[in-house]
All heavy atoms as TSV, in Angstrom:
chain	resi	resn	atom	element	x	y	z
A	1	VAL	N	N	110.873	23.442	4.825
A	1	VAL	CA	C	109.575	23.601	4.200
A	1	VAL	C	C	109.298	22.327	3.417
A	1	VAL	O	O	109.898	22.126	2.371
A	1	VAL	CB	C	109.554	24.781	3.248
A	1	VAL	CG1	C	108.214	24.915	2.572
A	1	VAL	CG2	C	109.918	26.076	3.947
A	2	GLY	N	N	108.445	21.483	3.899
A	2	GLY	CA	C	108.167	20.252	3.174
A	2	GLY	C	C	109.453	19.541	2.808
A	2	GLY	O	O	110.270	19.266	3.668
A	3	LYS	N	N	109.675	19.319	1.545
A	3	LYS	CA	C	110.956	18.785	1.071
A	3	LYS	C	C	111.922	19.951	0.901
A	3	LYS	O	O	111.527	21.066	0.633
A	3	LYS	CB	C	110.758	18.100	-0.269
A	3	LYS	CG	C	110.056	16.755	-0.203
A	3	LYS	CD	C	109.869	16.134	-1.560
A	3	LYS	CE	C	111.204	15.871	-2.221
A	3	LYS	NZ	N	111.080	15.242	-3.536
A	4	ASP	N	N	113.205	19.679	1.036
A	4	ASP	CA	C	114.202	20.725	0.865
A	4	ASP	C	C	114.390	21.123	-0.597
A	4	ASP	O	O	114.895	22.189	-0.884
A	4	ASP	CB	C	115.543	20.273	1.431
A	4	ASP	CG	C	115.494	20.145	2.939
A	4	ASP	OD1	O	114.678	20.829	3.565
A	4	ASP	OD2	O	116.302	19.377	3.479
A	5	ILE	N	N	113.994	20.244	-1.514
A	5	ILE	CA	C	114.099	20.535	-2.945
A	5	ILE	C	C	112.774	20.148	-3.618
A	5	ILE	O	O	112.256	19.069	-3.391
A	5	ILE	CB	C	115.241	19.731	-3.598
A	5	ILE	CG1	C	116.587	20.079	-2.970
A	5	ILE	CG2	C	115.279	19.985	-5.100
A	5	ILE	CD1	C	117.735	19.219	-3.478
A	6	TRP	N	N	112.259	21.061	-4.418
A	6	TRP	CA	C	111.115	20.752	-5.261
A	6	TRP	C	C	111.672	20.499	-6.652
A	6	TRP	O	O	112.186	21.418	-7.289
A	6	TRP	CB	C	110.115	21.897	-5.273
A	6	TRP	CG	C	109.620	22.304	-3.917
A	6	TRP	CD1	C	109.475	21.513	-2.826
A	6	TRP	CD2	C	109.221	23.617	-3.510
A	6	TRP	NE1	N	108.998	22.239	-1.775
A	6	TRP	CE2	C	108.837	23.540	-2.171
A	6	TRP	CE3	C	109.160	24.834	-4.155
A	6	TRP	CZ2	C	108.396	24.647	-1.456
A	6	TRP	CZ3	C	108.719	25.937	-3.452
A	6	TRP	CH2	C	108.333	25.825	-2.111
A	7	GLU	N	N	111.566	19.274	-7.135
A	7	GLU	CA	C	112.223	18.897	-8.378
A	7	GLU	C	C	111.306	19.057	-9.587
A	7	GLU	O	O	110.090	18.853	-9.503
A	7	GLU	CB	C	112.694	17.443	-8.280
A	7	GLU	CG	C	113.728	17.233	-7.198
A	7	GLU	CD	C	114.158	15.794	-7.030
A	7	GLU	OE1	O	113.441	14.890	-7.507
A	7	GLU	OE2	O	115.214	15.565	-6.418
A	8	ASN	N	N	111.928	19.438	-10.710
A	8	ASN	CA	C	111.254	19.488	-12.018
A	8	ASN	C	C	109.979	20.315	-12.026
A	8	ASN	O	O	108.917	19.848	-12.430
A	8	ASN	CB	C	110.975	18.072	-12.536
A	8	ASN	CG	C	112.253	17.284	-12.726
A	8	ASN	OD1	O	113.219	17.812	-13.268
A	8	ASN	ND2	N	112.257	16.050	-12.268
A	9	LYS	N	N	110.086	21.555	-11.559
A	9	LYS	CA	C	108.917	22.443	-11.537
A	9	LYS	C	C	109.215	23.714	-12.326
A	9	LYS	O	O	110.331	24.221	-12.319
A	9	LYS	CB	C	108.554	22.816	-10.096
A	9	LYS	CG	C	108.054	21.621	-9.296
A	9	LYS	CD	C	107.413	22.100	-8.002
A	9	LYS	CE	C	106.869	20.946	-7.195
A	9	LYS	NZ	N	105.677	20.357	-7.763
A	10	THR	N	N	108.194	24.228	-13.005
A	10	THR	CA	C	108.312	25.527	-13.665
A	10	THR	C	C	108.285	26.608	-12.582
A	10	THR	O	O	107.973	26.335	-11.424
A	10	THR	CB	C	107.166	25.761	-14.645
A	10	THR	OG1	O	105.934	25.836	-13.892
A	10	THR	CG2	C	107.086	24.672	-15.712
A	11	LEU	N	N	108.571	27.824	-12.976
A	11	LEU	CA	C	108.532	28.927	-12.016
A	11	LEU	C	C	107.145	29.055	-11.406
A	11	LEU	O	O	107.002	29.177	-10.188
A	11	LEU	CB	C	108.926	30.233	-12.703
A	11	LEU	CG	C	108.791	31.494	-11.850
A	11	LEU	CD1	C	109.658	31.402	-10.592
A	11	LEU	CD2	C	109.152	32.725	-12.644
A	12	ASP	N	N	106.088	28.998	-12.221
A	12	ASP	CA	C	104.725	29.115	-11.692
A	12	ASP	C	C	104.396	28.012	-10.702
A	12	ASP	O	O	103.724	28.247	-9.692
A	12	ASP	CB	C	103.697	29.114	-12.835
A	12	ASP	CG	C	103.711	30.431	-13.608
A	12	ASP	OD1	O	104.192	31.453	-13.075
A	12	ASP	OD2	O	103.234	30.422	-14.773
A	13	GLN	N	N	104.858	26.789	-10.962
A	13	GLN	CA	C	104.605	25.686	-10.046
A	13	GLN	C	C	105.317	25.907	-8.709
A	13	GLN	O	O	104.747	25.596	-7.645
A	13	GLN	CB	C	105.060	24.355	-10.673
A	13	GLN	CG	C	104.181	23.909	-11.807
A	13	GLN	CD	C	104.737	22.716	-12.533
A	13	GLN	OE1	O	105.948	22.592	-12.735
A	13	GLN	NE2	N	103.854	21.808	-12.935
A	14	CYS	N	N	106.526	26.452	-8.735
A	14	CYS	CA	C	107.242	26.735	-7.491
A	14	CYS	C	C	106.539	27.839	-6.702
A	14	CYS	O	O	106.425	27.760	-5.485
A	14	CYS	CB	C	108.700	27.109	-7.778
A	14	CYS	SG	S	109.702	25.718	-8.329
A	15	ILE	N	N	106.066	28.853	-7.399
A	15	ILE	CA	C	105.331	29.939	-6.745
A	15	ILE	C	C	104.078	29.381	-6.084
A	15	ILE	O	O	103.805	29.676	-4.916
A	15	ILE	CB	C	104.973	31.055	-7.742
A	15	ILE	CG1	C	106.248	31.793	-8.171
A	15	ILE	CG2	C	103.960	32.019	-7.152
A	15	ILE	CD1	C	106.056	32.744	-9.333
A	16	ASP	N	N	103.318	28.546	-6.798
A	16	ASP	CA	C	102.100	27.959	-6.240
A	16	ASP	C	C	102.413	27.094	-5.028
A	16	ASP	O	O	101.701	27.161	-4.017
A	16	ASP	CB	C	101.373	27.118	-7.294
A	16	ASP	CG	C	100.724	27.951	-8.373
A	16	ASP	OD1	O	100.553	29.175	-8.182
A	16	ASP	OD2	O	100.392	27.384	-9.450
A	17	THR	N	N	103.449	26.286	-5.104
A	17	THR	CA	C	103.819	25.416	-3.984
A	17	THR	C	C	104.187	26.244	-2.767
A	17	THR	O	O	103.728	25.963	-1.655
A	17	THR	CB	C	104.997	24.501	-4.384
A	17	THR	OG1	O	104.601	23.706	-5.509
A	17	THR	CG2	C	105.391	23.579	-3.235
A	18	CYS	N	N	104.981	27.282	-2.956
A	18	CYS	CA	C	105.379	28.144	-1.840
A	18	CYS	C	C	104.166	28.843	-1.223
A	18	CYS	O	O	104.033	28.905	-0.008
A	18	CYS	CB	C	106.409	29.160	-2.315
A	18	CYS	SG	S	107.178	30.125	-0.988
A	19	ASN	N	N	103.270	29.343	-2.060
A	19	ASN	CA	C	102.089	30.035	-1.571
A	19	ASN	C	C	101.164	29.132	-0.756
A	19	ASN	O	O	100.419	29.608	0.106
A	19	ASN	CB	C	101.309	30.656	-2.717
A	19	ASN	CG	C	101.949	31.912	-3.234
A	19	ASN	OD1	O	102.657	32.612	-2.505
A	19	ASN	ND2	N	101.726	32.217	-4.489
A	20	GLN	N	N	101.214	27.823	-0.986
A	20	GLN	CA	C	100.360	26.896	-0.259
A	20	GLN	C	C	100.928	26.531	1.120
A	20	GLN	O	O	100.216	25.966	1.945
A	20	GLN	CB	C	100.159	25.620	-1.078
A	20	GLN	CG	C	99.345	25.841	-2.328
A	20	GLN	CD	C	99.260	24.594	-3.182
A	20	GLN	OE1	O	99.431	23.484	-2.706
A	20	GLN	NE2	N	99.003	24.784	-4.466
A	21	LEU	N	N	102.194	26.859	1.364
A	21	LEU	CA	C	102.849	26.507	2.618
A	21	LEU	C	C	102.927	27.731	3.529
A	21	LEU	O	O	103.419	28.789	3.121
A	21	LEU	CB	C	104.243	25.943	2.352
A	21	LEU	CG	C	104.253	24.665	1.513
A	21	LEU	CD1	C	105.673	24.324	1.100
A	21	LEU	CD2	C	103.628	23.522	2.286
A	22	GLU	N	N	102.467	27.582	4.740
A	22	GLU	CA	C	102.374	28.699	5.676
A	22	GLU	C	C	103.709	29.385	5.961
A	22	GLU	O	O	103.791	30.596	6.052
A	22	GLU	CB	C	101.765	28.199	7.000
A	22	GLU	CG	C	101.516	29.298	7.996
A	22	GLU	CD	C	100.840	28.760	9.239
A	22	GLU	OE1	O	99.908	27.956	9.105
A	22	GLU	OE2	O	101.261	29.163	10.329
A	23	ASN	N	N	104.783	28.617	6.092
A	23	ASN	CA	C	106.065	29.210	6.511
A	23	ASN	C	C	107.034	29.444	5.365
A	23	ASN	O	O	108.185	29.782	5.586
A	23	ASN	CB	C	106.712	28.359	7.600
A	23	ASN	CG	C	106.931	26.931	7.156
A	23	ASN	OD1	O	106.401	26.495	6.142
A	23	ASN	ND2	N	107.699	26.193	7.923
A	24	CYS	N	N	106.608	29.344	4.108
A	24	CYS	CA	C	107.485	29.577	2.963
A	24	CYS	C	C	107.502	31.080	2.643
A	24	CYS	O	O	106.458	31.677	2.399
A	24	CYS	CB	C	106.999	28.790	1.752
A	24	CYS	SG	S	108.085	28.949	0.319
A	25	ILE	N	N	108.700	31.678	2.668
A	25	ILE	CA	C	108.801	33.111	2.355
A	25	ILE	C	C	109.380	33.358	0.968
A	25	ILE	O	O	109.420	34.477	0.493
A	25	ILE	CB	C	109.643	33.868	3.388
A	25	ILE	CG1	C	111.050	33.305	3.427
A	25	ILE	CG2	C	108.999	33.831	4.749
A	25	ILE	CD1	C	112.095	34.369	3.528
A	26	GLY	N	N	109.832	32.288	0.324
A	26	GLY	CA	C	110.416	32.417	-1.009
A	26	GLY	C	C	111.213	31.184	-1.353
A	26	GLY	O	O	111.162	30.174	-0.649
A	27	PHE	N	N	111.956	31.291	-2.439
A	27	PHE	CA	C	112.758	30.142	-2.873
A	27	PHE	C	C	113.825	30.609	-3.850
A	27	PHE	O	O	113.739	31.685	-4.440
A	27	PHE	CB	C	111.878	29.072	-3.540
A	27	PHE	CG	C	111.063	29.577	-4.697
A	27	PHE	CD1	C	111.566	29.544	-5.985
A	27	PHE	CD2	C	109.791	30.098	-4.498
A	27	PHE	CE1	C	110.823	30.015	-7.052
A	27	PHE	CE2	C	109.034	30.576	-5.553
A	27	PHE	CZ	C	109.559	30.524	-6.839
A	28	SER	N	N	114.842	29.787	-4.004
A	28	SER	CA	C	115.829	29.954	-5.062
A	28	SER	C	C	115.525	28.886	-6.093
A	28	SER	O	O	115.036	27.813	-5.771
A	28	SER	CB	C	117.242	29.757	-4.516
A	28	SER	OG	O	117.552	30.758	-3.592
A	29	ARG	N	N	115.815	29.219	-7.342
A	29	ARG	CA	C	115.506	28.291	-8.439
A	29	ARG	C	C	116.695	28.233	-9.378
A	29	ARG	O	O	117.331	29.248	-9.650
A	29	ARG	CB	C	114.257	28.775	-9.194
A	29	ARG	CG	C	113.768	27.838	-10.257
A	29	ARG	CD	C	112.416	28.337	-10.817
A	29	ARG	NE	N	111.899	27.411	-11.794
A	29	ARG	CZ	C	112.194	27.462	-13.086
A	29	ARG	NH1	N	112.985	28.391	-13.562
A	29	ARG	NH2	N	111.685	26.559	-13.921
A	30	ASP	N	N	116.987	27.016	-9.870
A	30	ASP	CA	C	118.069	26.875	-10.836
A	30	ASP	C	C	117.886	27.907	-11.958
A	30	ASP	O	O	116.765	28.224	-12.330
A	30	ASP	CB	C	118.076	25.473	-11.442
A	30	ASP	CG	C	118.410	24.386	-10.434
A	30	ASP	OD1	O	119.035	24.698	-9.397
A	30	ASP	OD2	O	118.039	23.228	-10.675
A	31	LEU	N	N	118.974	28.405	-12.455
A	31	LEU	CA	C	118.942	29.449	-13.497
A	31	LEU	C	C	118.509	28.839	-14.824
A	31	LEU	O	O	119.303	28.393	-15.638
A	31	LEU	CB	C	120.333	30.084	-13.617
A	31	LEU	CG	C	120.443	31.383	-14.399
A	31	LEU	CD1	C	119.513	32.426	-13.834
A	31	LEU	CD2	C	121.870	31.871	-14.392
A	32	LYS	N	N	117.209	28.789	-15.022
A	32	LYS	CA	C	116.574	28.238	-16.239
A	32	LYS	C	C	115.476	29.195	-16.670
A	32	LYS	O	O	115.061	30.075	-15.931
A	32	LYS	CB	C	115.928	26.879	-15.951
A	32	LYS	CG	C	116.854	25.818	-15.433
A	32	LYS	CD	C	117.411	25.022	-16.569
A	32	LYS	CE	C	118.227	23.868	-16.012
A	32	LYS	NZ	N	118.459	22.857	-16.977
A	33	LYS	N	N	114.971	28.994	-17.890
A	33	LYS	CA	C	113.828	29.793	-18.343
A	33	LYS	C	C	112.635	29.495	-17.451
A	33	LYS	O	O	112.489	28.397	-16.929
A	33	LYS	CB	C	113.479	29.473	-19.799
A	33	LYS	CG	C	114.544	29.929	-20.769
A	33	LYS	CD	C	114.126	29.623	-22.184
A	33	LYS	CE	C	115.193	30.088	-23.146
A	33	LYS	NZ	N	114.838	29.789	-24.544
A	34	ASP	N	N	111.760	30.491	-17.287
A	34	ASP	CA	C	110.620	30.376	-16.375
A	34	ASP	C	C	109.733	29.161	-16.673
A	34	ASP	O	O	109.190	28.550	-15.744
A	34	ASP	CB	C	109.748	31.635	-16.422
A	34	ASP	CG	C	110.477	32.853	-15.865
A	34	ASP	OD1	O	111.590	32.698	-15.302
A	34	ASP	OD2	O	109.927	33.967	-16.004
A	35	ASP	N	N	109.566	28.803	-17.949
A	35	ASP	CA	C	108.668	27.712	-18.287
A	35	ASP	C	C	109.385	26.353	-18.412
A	35	ASP	O	O	108.754	25.349	-18.711
A	35	ASP	CB	C	107.885	28.019	-19.561
A	35	ASP	CG	C	108.810	28.272	-20.762
A	35	ASP	OD1	O	110.028	28.445	-20.574
A	35	ASP	OD2	O	108.284	28.310	-21.892
A	36	GLU	N	N	110.689	26.314	-18.140
A	36	GLU	CA	C	111.433	25.061	-18.180
A	36	GLU	C	C	111.451	24.430	-16.793
A	36	GLU	O	O	111.591	25.143	-15.784
A	36	GLU	CB	C	112.881	25.292	-18.608
A	36	GLU	CG	C	113.053	25.645	-20.061
A	36	GLU	CD	C	114.515	25.816	-20.439
A	36	GLU	OE1	O	115.403	25.388	-19.676
A	36	GLU	OE2	O	114.768	26.399	-21.494
A	37	PRO	N	N	111.336	23.110	-16.701
A	37	PRO	CA	C	111.426	22.457	-15.396
A	37	PRO	C	C	112.811	22.657	-14.794
A	37	PRO	O	O	113.822	22.623	-15.496
A	37	PRO	CB	C	111.192	20.980	-15.707
A	37	PRO	CG	C	110.491	20.959	-17.023
A	37	PRO	CD	C	111.003	22.159	-17.766
A	38	ALA	N	N	112.838	22.896	-13.490
A	38	ALA	CA	C	114.087	23.086	-12.751
A	38	ALA	C	C	113.825	22.752	-11.291
A	38	ALA	O	O	112.694	22.524	-10.890
A	38	ALA	CB	C	114.570	24.516	-12.899
A	39	ASN	N	N	114.875	22.748	-10.508
A	39	ASN	CA	C	114.738	22.522	-9.067
A	39	ASN	C	C	114.553	23.842	-8.353
A	39	ASN	O	O	115.195	24.839	-8.685
A	39	ASN	CB	C	115.971	21.799	-8.511
A	39	ASN	CG	C	116.095	20.388	-9.028
A	39	ASN	OD1	O	115.098	19.764	-9.377
A	39	ASN	ND2	N	117.299	19.882	-9.082
A	40	CYS	N	N	113.686	23.835	-7.343
A	40	CYS	CA	C	113.475	25.005	-6.503
A	40	CYS	C	C	113.847	24.638	-5.070
A	40	CYS	O	O	113.616	23.509	-4.635
A	40	CYS	CB	C	112.027	25.465	-6.553
A	40	CYS	SG	S	111.553	26.062	-8.185
A	41	TYR	N	N	114.403	25.599	-4.348
A	41	TYR	CA	C	114.897	25.378	-2.996
A	41	TYR	C	C	114.175	26.348	-2.059
A	41	TYR	O	O	114.509	27.541	-2.015
A	41	TYR	CB	C	116.424	25.600	-2.968
A	41	TYR	CG	C	117.122	24.808	-4.048
A	41	TYR	CD1	C	117.321	25.358	-5.321
A	41	TYR	CD2	C	117.536	23.513	-3.822
A	41	TYR	CE1	C	117.940	24.630	-6.323
A	41	TYR	CE2	C	118.162	22.770	-4.821
A	41	TYR	CZ	C	118.359	23.339	-6.073
A	41	TYR	OH	O	118.972	22.608	-7.065
A	42	PRO	N	N	113.172	25.876	-1.331
A	42	PRO	CA	C	112.342	26.755	-0.506
A	42	PRO	C	C	113.115	27.353	0.670
A	42	PRO	O	O	114.073	26.762	1.161
A	42	PRO	CB	C	111.225	25.829	-0.018
A	42	PRO	CG	C	111.822	24.467	-0.076
A	42	PRO	CD	C	112.780	24.473	-1.211
A	43	ARG	N	N	112.655	28.524	1.098
A	43	ARG	CA	C	113.261	29.237	2.234
A	43	ARG	C	C	112.173	29.619	3.240
A	43	ARG	O	O	111.073	29.985	2.863
A	43	ARG	CB	C	113.973	30.494	1.764
A	43	ARG	CG	C	115.091	30.217	0.777
A	43	ARG	CD	C	116.258	29.540	1.456
A	43	ARG	NE	N	117.332	29.295	0.521
A	43	ARG	CZ	C	117.688	28.091	0.104
A	43	ARG	NH1	N	117.063	27.016	0.544
A	43	ARG	NH2	N	118.692	27.939	-0.732
A	44	THR	N	N	112.548	29.537	4.518
A	44	THR	CA	C	111.630	29.942	5.578
A	44	THR	C	C	112.157	31.161	6.334
A	44	THR	O	O	111.436	31.758	7.114
A	44	THR	CB	C	111.414	28.805	6.594
A	44	THR	OG1	O	112.673	28.415	7.126
A	44	THR	CG2	C	110.724	27.620	5.940
A	45	MET	N	N	113.425	31.517	6.117
A	45	MET	CA	C	114.023	32.671	6.793
A	45	MET	C	C	114.762	33.513	5.760
A	45	MET	O	O	115.507	32.981	4.946
A	45	MET	CB	C	115.007	32.231	7.875
A	45	MET	CG	C	114.372	31.452	9.003
A	45	MET	SD	S	115.533	31.039	10.334
A	45	MET	CE	C	116.951	30.435	9.489
A	46	ILE	N	N	114.561	34.811	5.801
A	46	ILE	CA	C	115.206	35.708	4.845
A	46	ILE	C	C	116.724	35.657	4.984
A	46	ILE	O	O	117.454	35.840	4.024
A	46	ILE	CB	C	114.663	37.147	5.001
A	46	ILE	CG1	C	115.079	38.021	3.821
A	46	ILE	CG2	C	115.139	37.777	6.283
A	46	ILE	CD1	C	114.271	37.833	2.608
A	47	SER	N	N	117.227	35.345	6.176
A	47	SER	CA	C	118.675	35.313	6.401
A	47	SER	C	C	119.358	34.188	5.636
A	47	SER	O	O	120.561	34.217	5.449
A	47	SER	CB	C	118.984	35.191	7.890
A	47	SER	OG	O	118.479	33.970	8.393
A	48	THR	N	N	118.601	33.178	5.161
A	48	THR	CA	C	119.215	32.087	4.412
A	48	THR	C	C	119.143	32.325	2.909
A	48	THR	O	O	119.494	31.451	2.132
A	48	THR	CB	C	118.550	30.730	4.741
A	48	THR	OG1	O	117.176	30.784	4.392
A	48	THR	CG2	C	118.714	30.385	6.208
A	49	CYS	N	N	118.673	33.501	2.495
A	49	CYS	CA	C	118.597	33.832	1.069
A	49	CYS	C	C	119.799	34.683	0.693
A	49	CYS	O	O	120.027	35.732	1.292
A	49	CYS	CB	C	117.311	34.601	0.764
A	49	CYS	SG	S	115.837	33.647	1.121
A	50	HIS	N	N	120.570	34.241	-0.285
A	50	HIS	CA	C	121.752	34.969	-0.718
A	50	HIS	C	C	121.605	35.346	-2.190
A	50	HIS	O	O	120.845	34.739	-2.931
A	50	HIS	CB	C	122.993	34.098	-0.527
A	50	HIS	CG	C	123.175	33.692	0.895
A	50	HIS	ND1	N	122.937	32.409	1.333
A	50	HIS	CD2	C	123.525	34.396	2.003
A	50	HIS	CE1	C	123.147	32.336	2.623
A	50	HIS	NE2	N	123.501	33.535	3.054
A	51	SER	N	N	122.356	36.352	-2.585
A	51	SER	CA	C	122.365	36.797	-3.967
A	51	SER	C	C	123.801	37.150	-4.349
A	51	SER	O	O	124.710	36.997	-3.541
A	51	SER	CB	C	121.450	38.015	-4.149
A	51	SER	OG	O	122.055	39.140	-3.548
A	52	ASN	N	N	123.979	37.652	-5.552
A	52	ASN	CA	C	125.318	38.066	-5.939
A	52	ASN	C	C	125.771	39.318	-5.206
A	52	ASN	O	O	126.918	39.732	-5.334
A	52	ASN	CB	C	125.422	38.253	-7.465
A	52	ASN	CG	C	124.504	39.342	-7.978
A	52	ASN	OD1	O	123.586	39.771	-7.282
A	52	ASN	ND2	N	124.735	39.758	-9.202
A	53	ARG	N	N	124.885	39.878	-4.372
A	53	ARG	CA	C	125.250	41.041	-3.558
A	53	ARG	C	C	125.013	40.835	-2.064
A	53	ARG	O	O	125.238	41.742	-1.272
A	53	ARG	CB	C	124.461	42.270	-4.017
A	53	ARG	CG	C	124.857	42.687	-5.410
A	53	ARG	CD	C	124.215	43.974	-5.790
A	53	ARG	NE	N	122.849	43.715	-6.265
A	53	ARG	CZ	C	121.946	44.631	-6.454
A	53	ARG	NH1	N	122.215	45.884	-6.207
A	53	ARG	NH2	N	120.752	44.319	-6.899
A	54	LYS	N	N	124.555	39.656	-1.647
A	54	LYS	CA	C	124.286	39.399	-0.230
A	54	LYS	C	C	124.890	38.061	0.164
A	54	LYS	O	O	124.657	37.058	-0.490
A	54	LYS	CB	C	122.775	39.373	0.036
A	54	LYS	CG	C	122.436	39.102	1.496
A	54	LYS	CD	C	120.936	39.035	1.689
A	54	LYS	CE	C	120.557	38.740	3.114
A	54	LYS	NZ	N	120.761	37.353	3.504
A	55	GLY	N	N	125.665	38.063	1.243
A	55	GLY	CA	C	126.295	36.861	1.742
A	55	GLY	C	C	127.811	37.000	1.729
A	55	GLY	O	O	128.345	38.040	1.337
A	56	ASN	N	N	128.507	35.952	2.161
A	56	ASN	CA	C	129.961	36.005	2.093
A	56	ASN	C	C	130.393	35.699	0.648
A	56	ASN	O	O	129.568	35.409	-0.214
A	56	ASN	CB	C	130.599	35.039	3.114
A	56	ASN	CG	C	130.263	33.580	2.864
A	56	ASN	OD1	O	130.153	33.138	1.720
A	56	ASN	ND2	N	130.104	32.825	3.942
A	57	MET	N	N	131.699	35.747	0.388
A	57	MET	CA	C	132.180	35.594	-0.983
A	57	MET	C	C	131.743	34.264	-1.600
A	57	MET	O	O	131.286	34.224	-2.746
A	57	MET	CB	C	133.706	35.705	-1.019
A	57	MET	CG	C	134.267	35.674	-2.428
A	57	MET	SD	S	133.654	36.998	-3.498
A	57	MET	CE	C	134.593	38.363	-2.887
A	58	LYS	N	N	131.833	33.178	-0.851
A	58	LYS	CA	C	131.440	31.874	-1.367
A	58	LYS	C	C	129.937	31.832	-1.679
A	58	LYS	O	O	129.521	31.327	-2.704
A	58	LYS	CB	C	131.803	30.778	-0.364
A	58	LYS	CG	C	131.513	29.376	-0.845
A	58	LYS	CD	C	131.957	28.343	0.172
A	58	LYS	CE	C	131.627	26.948	-0.319
A	58	LYS	NZ	N	132.016	25.928	0.644
A	59	GLN	N	N	129.112	32.375	-0.773
A	59	GLN	CA	C	127.666	32.409	-0.970
A	59	GLN	C	C	127.301	33.258	-2.184
A	59	GLN	O	O	126.419	32.895	-2.978
A	59	GLN	CB	C	126.976	32.927	0.276
A	59	GLN	CG	C	127.077	31.980	1.451
A	59	GLN	CD	C	126.751	32.641	2.782
A	59	GLN	OE1	O	126.949	33.841	2.965
A	59	GLN	NE2	N	126.274	31.830	3.714
A	60	MET	N	N	127.967	34.402	-2.353
A	60	MET	CA	C	127.667	35.272	-3.488
A	60	MET	C	C	128.054	34.600	-4.806
A	60	MET	O	O	127.328	34.687	-5.792
A	60	MET	CB	C	128.367	36.615	-3.337
A	60	MET	CG	C	127.768	37.479	-2.213
A	60	MET	SD	S	128.424	39.151	-2.127
A	60	MET	CE	C	130.138	38.876	-1.696
A	61	GLN	N	N	129.191	33.907	-4.851
A	61	GLN	CA	C	129.614	33.210	-6.055
A	61	GLN	C	C	128.640	32.077	-6.397
A	61	GLN	O	O	128.304	31.877	-7.563
A	61	GLN	CB	C	131.027	32.631	-5.878
A	61	GLN	CG	C	132.116	33.671	-5.901
A	61	GLN	CD	C	132.283	34.299	-7.276
A	61	GLN	OE1	O	132.029	33.687	-8.295
A	61	GLN	NE2	N	132.696	35.555	-7.305
A	62	ASN	N	N	128.182	31.352	-5.401
A	62	ASN	CA	C	127.249	30.252	-5.619
A	62	ASN	C	C	125.891	30.777	-6.091
A	62	ASN	O	O	125.211	30.141	-6.911
A	62	ASN	CB	C	127.089	29.436	-4.336
A	62	ASN	CG	C	126.350	28.147	-4.578
A	62	ASN	OD1	O	126.596	27.439	-5.553
A	62	ASN	ND2	N	125.414	27.824	-3.707
A	63	ALA	N	N	125.480	31.949	-5.612
A	63	ALA	CA	C	124.164	32.510	-5.936
A	63	ALA	C	C	124.018	32.862	-7.416
A	63	ALA	O	O	122.917	32.967	-7.934
A	63	ALA	CB	C	123.890	33.743	-5.081
A	64	ILE	N	N	125.123	33.013	-8.113
A	64	ILE	CA	C	125.086	33.357	-9.539
A	64	ILE	C	C	124.353	32.273	-10.338
A	64	ILE	O	O	123.768	32.549	-11.379
A	64	ILE	CB	C	126.507	33.577	-10.085
A	64	ILE	CG1	C	127.107	34.832	-9.439
A	64	ILE	CG2	C	126.524	33.694	-11.583
A	64	ILE	CD1	C	128.579	35.013	-9.709
A	65	LYS	N	N	124.331	31.045	-9.840
A	65	LYS	CA	C	123.710	29.923	-10.554
A	65	LYS	C	C	122.191	29.853	-10.344
A	65	LYS	O	O	121.554	28.932	-10.851
A	65	LYS	CB	C	124.342	28.613	-10.110
A	65	LYS	CG	C	125.834	28.516	-10.420
A	65	LYS	CD	C	126.400	27.203	-9.973
A	65	LYS	CE	C	126.706	27.262	-8.486
A	65	LYS	NZ	N	127.373	26.058	-7.985
A	66	TYR	N	N	121.606	30.771	-9.577
A	66	TYR	CA	C	120.202	30.682	-9.213
A	66	TYR	C	C	119.492	32.024	-9.394
A	66	TYR	O	O	120.108	33.085	-9.375
A	66	TYR	CB	C	120.049	30.274	-7.737
A	66	TYR	CG	C	120.748	28.984	-7.414
A	66	TYR	CD1	C	122.035	28.996	-6.904
A	66	TYR	CD2	C	120.126	27.764	-7.632
A	66	TYR	CE1	C	122.694	27.812	-6.608
A	66	TYR	CE2	C	120.766	26.559	-7.348
A	66	TYR	CZ	C	122.058	26.604	-6.830
A	66	TYR	OH	O	122.701	25.436	-6.560
A	67	ASN	N	N	118.188	31.972	-9.508
A	67	ASN	CA	C	117.318	33.143	-9.368
A	67	ASN	C	C	116.626	32.992	-8.021
A	67	ASN	O	O	116.224	31.888	-7.651
A	67	ASN	CB	C	116.263	33.177	-10.478
A	67	ASN	CG	C	116.829	33.615	-11.804
A	67	ASN	OD1	O	117.709	34.464	-11.855
A	67	ASN	ND2	N	116.329	33.032	-12.871
A	68	SER	N	N	116.481	34.089	-7.303
A	68	SER	CA	C	115.801	34.039	-6.007
A	68	SER	C	C	114.497	34.808	-6.078
A	68	SER	O	O	114.407	35.855	-6.723
A	68	SER	CB	C	116.693	34.627	-4.913
A	68	SER	OG	O	117.817	33.818	-4.724
A	69	PHE	N	N	113.480	34.281	-5.389
A	69	PHE	CA	C	112.164	34.899	-5.350
A	69	PHE	C	C	111.739	35.000	-3.906
A	69	PHE	O	O	111.621	33.984	-3.211
A	69	PHE	CB	C	111.157	34.030	-6.139
A	69	PHE	CG	C	111.573	33.858	-7.581
A	69	PHE	CD1	C	112.413	32.834	-7.952
A	69	PHE	CD2	C	111.122	34.743	-8.545
A	69	PHE	CE1	C	112.810	32.688	-9.271
A	69	PHE	CE2	C	111.513	34.598	-9.875
A	69	PHE	CZ	C	112.358	33.569	-10.224
A	70	ILE	N	N	111.544	36.224	-3.409
A	70	ILE	CA	C	111.149	36.469	-2.030
A	70	ILE	C	C	109.778	37.130	-2.039
A	70	ILE	O	O	109.559	38.094	-2.790
A	70	ILE	CB	C	112.171	37.364	-1.291
A	70	ILE	CG1	C	113.577	36.778	-1.379
A	70	ILE	CG2	C	111.739	37.580	0.153
A	70	ILE	CD1	C	113.758	35.437	-0.746
A	71	PHE	N	N	108.871	36.619	-1.238
A	71	PHE	CA	C	107.522	37.174	-1.156
A	71	PHE	C	C	107.435	38.153	0.001
A	71	PHE	O	O	108.210	38.106	0.928
A	71	PHE	CB	C	106.506	36.039	-0.967
A	71	PHE	CG	C	106.553	35.043	-2.092
A	71	PHE	CD1	C	107.215	33.848	-1.945
A	71	PHE	CD2	C	105.964	35.325	-3.323
A	71	PHE	CE1	C	107.270	32.914	-2.995
A	71	PHE	CE2	C	106.020	34.422	-4.364
A	71	PHE	CZ	C	106.682	33.229	-4.198
A	72	ASP	N	N	106.483	39.067	-0.067
A	72	ASP	CA	C	106.253	40.014	1.027
A	72	ASP	C	C	106.024	39.249	2.319
A	72	ASP	O	O	105.257	38.291	2.360
A	72	ASP	CB	C	105.027	40.896	0.767
A	72	ASP	CG	C	105.266	41.878	-0.370
A	72	ASP	OD1	O	106.445	42.217	-0.615
A	72	ASP	OD2	O	104.295	42.281	-0.996
A	73	ILE	N	N	106.694	39.695	3.357
A	73	ILE	CA	C	106.531	39.037	4.658
A	73	ILE	C	C	106.039	40.004	5.676
A	73	ILE	O	O	106.032	41.167	5.516
A	73	ILE	CB	C	107.842	38.367	5.132
A	73	ILE	CG1	C	109.013	39.349	5.044
A	73	ILE	CG2	C	108.128	37.153	4.296
A	73	ILE	CD1	C	110.307	38.811	5.601
């Protein structure tokens, strides 16, 4: 999706960026406050989104450092 990383964006800016892209279904964002700049990592497939309860052990451990946002598809 465009660039693989959207740098220094608030949560609202990442939401707006994703909504403007046809194939963006969501993103993961560094674990920061919503109004603090952070990196966002866009996703185009739900299968590439992991959480502390979805994925293999390594993926679940890594997901603890991020918040994930998935839009209705």
